[in-house]
N, C-alpha and C positions, 0 to 999 in steps of 0.2 A: 506495499501499499504506499501511495506517494503522500507527502503528510498536506492538506489541508493550507492551502497557500491562500485562498481569498478572505478568509479572516482576517489574517494576518494584515496584505493590502488595503482591506475595509479599515482596519483601525488605523493603519498609516495613514491615509489618506482624510479620515477625520482628524488627527493629532495632525496632520498638514494644515487643513482647515482652520483649528483652532489656532494653529500661530500665527496663520496668517490673519486670522481676525483680532488676535490681539497685539499684533504687532500693530496694525492698524488703528483699532483705541487707542495702544503707548501715544504713537506721534500725532493722533489729536488733542491726546491732554498734553502732550510736550507744545505743541504747537500755540495752544488755549492759555498754558500758562505761560510760554515766551509773550504772546498779546499785553495779557495779564501785567507783566511787569518788565513791560518795555524793554524784552531781549533781544539784539539782534535775532533776526531770523533764519540766519546762517547757523545757530547752531540749530537747532529746528532739525535744516537741509541735512546737516551733519548726524543727527540721531536718526533722520529719516534712513541716510546712506548706510548705515550701523545696522538697523531691522531689516531695511532690506538686504543687504547680504549674511544676517541673521535668517531670516524665512530662505532663502535662497538655497544656506548651505545645508539647511536642515531638509528642504523638498529634494534636492539634488544628493543628499547623503543616505536620504531612505530610500531613494530609486533602488529597483531590483535589479534593474537590468544594467547598471553598469558598473565595470571592476573598479576593487578599489582602489589603485592607484591612477586610475584615471581621476577618480573622486580627486584625489588628493594632486593631483597638478592641476587639475580645472578650478580647485580652492587657492590653492598656489597663488595662481593668476590673477582671479576675482580679491583675492585679499591685496596683494600690491596696488591694482586700481584702487582700491578702497582707501585705502592707506595714502594715495596719490591725491586722490580728494578733499582727501580732510587737513592735506596738506595745502592745498592750493586751497582751500577755503579759511585757512589760517595765514593766508598773505604768503603763500609759499616760502618757509623760510628753508627748505629742503631738508629737512630732518625725515622725509619721507626716506629721500633718496641716499643718505649719509647712514642710516640705522632700520628705517624701518626694514626696508625692503631686504634689505641683506641677513636682518634676523629673522624674515619671513625665511627665505631659503634654509638656515640651519636650524632653524622649526622644521622645515620639511625632511629635511638629512634626517636629522633625528629619527621623524618618524618612518623613513623608509627602513633606516635602519632597524628599527623594531617591526617592522612590517618582516623584515626577512627575517631576521634572529626568529618569529615566532612559527612563519610559514616558507623553514627554509629550502622546502623538499620544493617550491617555486618559483625558487629567487631569481630564475634568469629572469622573469618572465616583470622583475623591476627595471632591467636595467637600462632597457628604452626611456622610462619612465628619469630615470638621473641624468641620463645623458639632454633630458629635455630640462632638467632643475641646471644642471651645467649652462646651458647655452643660455636659461633666464638669470644666474648671477654674472655670467660676462654681460648681459643688455646691463645690468644694474649699474655695471660698473661701469660701461660705455656710456650710461647717463649721467655717470658721477664726474667723469671728464668732461661732458658733454655740457656741464654746468659749473667746471673750470674748477673739481678739486685735482690736482695733479697725482696726488696720491691718497684712495678713499681707502683709510685704513679697512672701515667692516666689511667692505664690499669686496676685496682682494682676500680678505679672511675666509668671507662665504663660499667666493671662488675655488680656494685655494682648500677649505672640508670637501666640498661636493668633488673636485677631480681626485681628490686622494681618496674620498667613498667609491670613485668610480673604478679607477687606478686598482684598488684593492680587489674589486669586486673582478674586476679582469687579470688579475695576478693567482686570483684563489679559485675562480670558476675555470681559469686554464681553458680546456677543450672548448666545454658549454658555452665561455662568453663567448671566444674566438669566430666559433661557428653562430651565435644568436648576430654578430655584431655583422659577420658574411653576410648572412640571411637578409636582414635588415638594411645595409647599408652599399651590398657588393664589394667590401676591399677584403 
């Protein structure tokens, strides 16, 4: 007998609808309080962005038809966009480029390491996601260079940690890793 998945899907959909409704109510409260105390509405917009990210994350992560590594990489990109939007709303002090984006990359590296340790039998499936994370950390470093930071420490550390992680997987994985890289990139 296969497990009854329809009940699980119904419960997840109900939880998703409750989450979205709660986020809308919370945002209305934030807007009303902001208007009542004459607070700038950019803070209400930032809270709306955070609540939208939370709803998106919950709905995306509870979808049953996506792989875990796919969810993590999409969450990485969306979280980085949110951090940049919040920094832009606060007159773009560039903290998102120097601290936020590299911090998210290192957090995702840690999450991937935990996933590989827990599910070591299919570690090869995470290889492509880690390559994507390395690309993302290099983009973060390029953004820092573009905004005039000639030596972005945290971006360099994030790229180095990800590169070391990827290199370690390739060295430890030996033949499997080389076959996967050849299959994906034809070299």
